[in-house]
C-alpha positions as CSV (number, residue, x, y, z in Angstrom):
1,X,-0.1,13.0,10.1
2,X,-3.3,13.2,8.3
3,X,-2.5,17.1,6.7
4,X,0.5,15.9,5.9
5,X,-1.6,12.9,4.0
6,X,-4.2,15.4,2.9
7,X,-1.6,18.0,1.2
8,X,0.3,15.1,-0.5
9,X,-3.0,13.8,-1.7
10,X,-3.9,17.5,-2.8
11,X,-0.8,18.4,-4.6
12,X,-1.7,15.3,-6.6
13,X,-5.0,16.0,-7.3
14,X,-4.2,19.2,-8.3
15,X,-1.3,18.8,-10.6
16,X,-3.3,16.4,-12.7
17,X,-6.3,18.8,-12.7
18,X,-4.5,21.6,-14.0
19,X,-6.0,23.9,-16.2
20,X,-4.8,24.1,-20.2
21,X,-2.2,20.6,-19.3
22,X,-3.7,17.1,-21.0
23,X,-1.2,15.2,-19.9
24,X,-1.5,13.1,-17.0
25,X,0.0,13.3,-12.9
26,X,3.6,14.4,-12.8
27,X,6.1,11.5,-12.1
28,X,6.4,10.6,-8.2
29,X,9.8,9.2,-7.6
30,X,10.9,11.3,-4.6
31,X,10.5,7.9,-1.8
32,X,10.1,10.1,1.0
33,X,6.7,10.0,0.0
34,X,6.5,6.8,0.5
35,X,8.5,6.9,3.1
36,X,5.6,9.1,5.0
37,X,2.5,6.4,4.2
38,X,5.6,3.4,5.9
39,X,5.8,5.3,8.4
40,X,2.0,6.1,9.2
41,X,1.6,2.3,8.5
42,X,4.9,1.8,11.3
43,X,2.8,4.2,13.1
44,X,-0.8,2.1,13.2
45,X,1.0,-1.1,13.8
46,X,2.8,0.0,17.0
47,X,-0.7,1.3,18.3
48,X,-2.0,-2.6,17.6
49,X,1.0,-4.0,19.2
50,X,-0.1,-2.0,22.2
51,X,-3.5,-2.1,21.8
52,X,-4.0,-5.7,22.2
53,X,-7.1,-7.1,23.7
54,X,-9.0,-3.8,22.8
55,X,-8.4,-4.4,19.7
56,X,-9.0,-7.9,19.0
57,X,-10.9,-9.9,16.1
58,X,-11.4,-13.2,16.3
59,X,-10.9,-14.1,13.0
60,X,-8.1,-14.6,10.4
61,X,-7.0,-12.5,7.4
62,X,-5.5,-13.1,4.4
63,X,-2.4,-11.0,3.6
64,X,-0.1,-10.8,0.9
65,X,4.2,-12.3,1.5
66,X,6.3,-9.4,2.5
67,X,9.6,-11.5,1.6
68,X,11.7,-11.0,-1.5
69,X,13.9,-12.7,-2.8
70,X,15.9,-10.6,-4.9
71,X,17.8,-12.7,-7.1
72,X,13.9,-13.9,-8.1
73,X,12.9,-9.9,-7.3
74,X,15.4,-8.3,-10.7
75,X,14.7,-11.6,-12.8
76,X,11.0,-10.1,-13.0
77,X,10.1,-7.6,-15.7
78,X,8.4,-4.3,-14.3
79,X,4.9,-5.9,-15.6
80,X,5.0,-8.9,-13.1
81,X,6.7,-6.9,-10.1
82,X,4.0,-4.4,-10.4
83,X,1.1,-7.5,-10.5
84,X,2.9,-8.7,-7.2
85,X,2.6,-5.4,-5.8
86,X,-0.9,-3.9,-7.0
87,X,-2.5,-7.6,-6.1
88,X,-0.8,-7.5,-2.3
89,X,-2.1,-4.1,-2.1
90,X,-5.4,-5.1,-2.8
91,X,-5.2,-7.9,-0.3
92,X,-3.9,-5.8,1.8
93,X,-7.3,-3.2,1.3
94,X,-9.0,-5.9,1.3
95,X,-8.2,-7.2,4.5
96,X,-8.0,-3.9,6.4
97,X,-11.0,-3.1,4.9
98,X,-13.0,-6.1,6.5
99,X,-12.7,-4.0,10.1
100,X,-14.2,-0.9,8.8
101,X,-17.9,-2.8,9.6
102,X,-16.4,-4.2,13.3
103,X,-17.1,-2.6,15.9
104,X,-13.8,-1.1,17.3
105,X,-11.8,1.0,19.5
106,X,-11.5,5.1,17.8
107,X,-7.7,4.4,18.0
108,X,-8.2,0.7,15.7
109,X,-11.1,3.1,13.4
110,X,-8.6,5.8,12.9
111,X,-6.0,3.4,11.9
112,X,-8.3,1.4,9.2
113,X,-9.5,4.8,7.9
114,X,-6.2,6.0,7.9
115,X,-4.5,2.5,6.1
116,X,-7.3,2.4,3.7
117,X,-6.9,6.1,2.5
118,X,-3.5,5.2,2.1
119,X,-3.4,2.5,-0.1
120,X,-5.6,4.5,-2.2
121,X,-2.7,7.3,-2.2
122,X,0.1,4.7,-3.1
123,X,-1.7,3.0,-6.1
124,X,-2.0,7.0,-7.6
125,X,1.0,7.4,-6.8
126,X,2.1,4.1,-8.9
127,X,0.2,5.2,-11.8
128,X,2.1,8.3,-11.7
129,X,4.9,6.3,-12.3
130,X,3.3,4.5,-15.0
131,X,2.6,1.3,-12.9
132,X,-0.2,-0.8,-14.0
133,X,-3.5,-1.4,-12.3
134,X,-4.3,-4.3,-10.4
135,X,-5.9,-6.7,-12.9
136,X,-7.3,-10.0,-10.7
137,X,-6.5,-12.9,-12.5
138,X,-9.7,-14.4,-14.5
139,X,-9.6,-17.8,-12.6
140,X,-10.6,-16.0,-9.6
141,X,-9.0,-19.1,-7.0
142,X,-6.6,-17.8,-4.3
143,X,-3.1,-16.6,-4.6
144,X,-0.2,-18.1,-4.0
145,X,1.3,-15.0,-2.9
146,X,-0.5,-14.8,0.5
147,X,-0.8,-16.0,3.8
148,X,-2.9,-16.2,6.8
149,X,-2.5,-14.1,10.0
150,X,-4.8,-13.5,12.6
151,X,-4.7,-10.8,14.4
152,X,-5.2,-6.8,13.9
153,X,-1.0,-6.5,14.9
154,X,-0.2,-9.3,12.4
155,X,-2.1,-7.9,10.2
156,X,-1.0,-4.0,10.1
157,X,2.9,-5.7,10.8
158,X,2.6,-7.5,7.0
159,X,1.3,-3.6,6.2
160,X,4.1,-2.0,6.6
161,X,6.9,-4.9,6.1
162,X,5.0,-5.0,2.3
163,X,5.2,-1.3,2.1
164,X,9.2,-1.2,3.5
165,X,9.8,-4.0,0.8
166,X,8.2,-4.8,-2.2
167,X,5.8,-1.4,-2.9
168,X,9.3,0.3,-2.3
169,X,11.1,-1.8,-4.2
170,X,8.9,-1.5,-7.2
171,X,9.0,2.3,-7.1
172,X,12.5,2.2,-6.6
173,X,12.5,0.4,-9.9
174,X,10.3,2.0,-12.0
175,X,11.6,3.0,-15.8
176,X,10.5,6.6,-15.3
177,X,11.9,7.1,-12.3
178,X,15.1,5.4,-13.3
179,X,15.4,8.6,-16.1
180,X,15.9,10.5,-13.5
181,X,12.7,12.2,-13.3
182,X,11.5,13.2,-9.3
């Protein structure tokens, strides 16, 4: 899995830095790329469910909401969808990143590191299809599109669900992807 992720990132970087080209990264519209990250998130979720006591931590995590009201989602413009997804990725990155400093098992640390790397790669995929990057709100207040979870297992479950839901729907609805570019 590590090799596949490394290969995907390497391809993106090579395409972006190809000599003689001043154009941005070619759009990555193939949902199989996202499916790879979803599978890794699901594997982390399954590992945390199995880990139970050895992977417990006494804290609450702020995570994005994962439910998608399709009527509301379809009424949103691409910038609103992008802001919601990028904000959610930011919240997930913060929550999962908070585990890096904790003294956890090698299994947990491996999934934490992979998840942080995957979120960065997903952001690169979204940039490749012209999805705007995350812009924190000026107010600095807590987003109403979040919830609290109290276990690492729930955190990774939300991570997996968020990728399968909102991130997948955003990538599938990106204008450049609807034009048949893959």
